[in-house]
Steps between C-alpha positions, in 0.01 A plus 500: 500500500346229276272397786369858527448514124306175501299616796410832329499376139192694395626829637846442346353430156280809527800713594700371201203570273477857627871554438472369142194719431686801643803432280278467195315824573830679567646372173193609308507851652875542444467374146233760423708767669779442242745366758831424330739287701874542441691255285670326792162358613482147353231411241298826534776761500536730198785700356451826308665698228566831676544844340554828681310792341575863584207746529509868565232441763349179641203648682238248620732205414480261798676159480312202635153637410454298186604778261579321174715544190285466184587442137206573272269478802626156609671479844852367450651583840472722804676791671762369743641809675548875470807693610662839434825505301678813376186715535268271299268217603635151418214245473591133500280303247474125558398342165419133453765300321277409206458866407871578505698669368415865434719719283697817549250717314210386722253771602336511846188700591383544860122516496218478758272200466227654715401845624665417831849508344541121482803517273615260230802508265409472135795361306596497136778233499679664202666356188737206476742708294572729796643213705371315804541625855668258743322424823563775759572768237360854522287689250581872512244768581482594131323167428224564756214747553337567835131551569377846405274666755220743405681782680799458269272534197350817644846633578599464135220739395558874483318742728231593247419137415473412871271799553275397207496139618403619844218710361381205286498260793326751727237572241454128434468428871246783531310364203494141617387606846148549353279200465449371143823650354679164508219336303502784246877467456469128449239550234716767336797268485286229349404740223869540416525138394406570131743791500777282626423242231520769236824633644644150482416491134659842447821400671503183294471703189771739614733208537500464123778757467595432142166603366492793729843619378383468143198710583727759670721527192195542284358769728837678496495502119155647507623766744792605279273510197258723680781729613605533133158626421517766771774720355329828583443398862864389533608837352285684755659283771847607382390866488371478852817336622703779329302758690561316823873479437505875410337576833765291673773692312360829624555374857869424425630717789268339753588154374873581528448627857318176579783295348758693701310402817468143382860386589465607860159340517643179357789508745264546792274225367803271455621559857145452627463180309837379635385562853171333420697200374692480831168527681353225283802275561452535875122499483476170314682284764322691774158419355605140450600482866165656597302224325518251792385782730212577270405136484515472874298815547178339381497222765611753764208730421265202498638396838432848645129482414402311820698753703324789330161331552581447871631857556216677319249462793769610745569816303133577449369413847795580727763727341255740334292562821825533695628758254174701527509489882870592505461818301410722794777365733746549214388864466544548875843336481592735218448798732693329775783422260500862384540608866777247553687618196688785675595261783647238272851661463524538877392139552761395248773676699367356827499144360850553360622588847308204647646275232854625579442438874369150438792428267741612772323279756506202265860547387733222613866608463769254402734358761433419863282808559126448491218728390218658694260214438742255667510707819126569475437131562726513811308806620175313451637200687642705789200728517262212552680405820447847649123439535514126568408553867170637623273500801147614580592862418625415149833439333817563693796663325823363626774746583804569718524817703861626528551756770794626708509494875451879513182465277357233731571714813346805326192287413466380862526856631233621251264215583509576872352847441249410222247217548416500124860431406507227759219318313692534172818377668323193625363432152853548365627246754833682517759337728605659827833682496606313816472169306686589186741777597832438689494582877625844588815514697393525864659722755645199671703415191680833540626401855866447586449134425579585136848600604586195708769279387484137455681328780668272247593732217535832669309679221176679531219254461231579241144515627293198409300557185131542556302207376303574185131475533336177409464468124768767425813299548740539211504201272773254542780541249609216286824332593800706390288814439520801731150604607398851405417731793221754493604852434461742791180704501312272244224267607557128489241329274368162608531216258199440271281232649145388445388750768453860388456782748336750268183422305319746271145443414 
């Protein structure tokens, strides 16, 4: 290792120099980025005096983005974390030790530092008499005020004020849209400077309330003196008031009728106001809950602007021409729909029957029984094997022709007299009756040999059984099982083998 270092000493020194420069640059960058290492880091670690502050809303508060805590405009700490507790935002404030402590009556204001909502917390540390807060304590939401958005200010105005403000802004925007209006307004505001200076003097004079009160008392004395000099006018005022009261007395019946209706009116008004109070009690929390939605609505509408800009050409250049072109087909479809109207009830009944049939086919009963779909798969499987064989004439349907000996003899007799049936019989490939039917009892079997006795037993010997044709021997019975004999007069079926005598095309 040392040999390699000595051999590449220049490269090794250059590498160490690069590492040191990188560490210095990294330290400078992190220092300007307000990197605060925890207290357990030796020499450079820092510990903080932490306070948790509750805000009704902590919008745009992002920990780790250099958002500071200021006292009188001087940064004294930073925002550590934000979490939701009991329906309010709890913001952790990390304050440097030298600015601790803060007191229980401290006031916190959440304010934007820039127009991009780069938030800071402005703090009034409070008074010593209120008592110091220990590290980790929480300031309640009553001691804090969130950032107020312009939409909240507009929402606090009544409908008429908002309408007048809208008119003012629209008129101002229309006025400032003309060239030269901004310059004229600037010149006009400059001309208000002397007026503002005079207004400042007036307000300064108005602050001298003692002298003003003395002047008011003096003016009031002058007023009473002047009234004393106007006896005739005061007398005429009393005379006019007497006439007015006399006119009111002449309407005594109407006034009484109005007063009789007044209790019912007051009762109705009281019940209405009670219901309005219930509405207000529910409406207040509802509007408070709608505030986050209203705040989030602005960014959502701003986010939809690119979508609206992108969809405007599609609507203008594609959807509108399509709508114009589709008018005539829609009119034609309207007539077709009118013609299909009378058929709709019948189609509904048809589809109900079809739906019932499909439900029946798809129904799978409980237990060992299976539904129609289960056996349909077997039919599909077995049906495929029917056409699995074919030749030059096409597919061959496999089958088994079952016929009695009488039917075969009748077919042979009919074929002998009709050449056309003979061709069909050959295509059918029906077996010959002599091959599959038992031999008829010959005349020789009816000879006296049937009555001869066996030389050994003395009984009449049975004639030897005629051998069954080849391929029609009865199957051998299993040991201990009596073989079943064919019934008289019924044909004996050959066992199923790979060879079939009848083929249908």
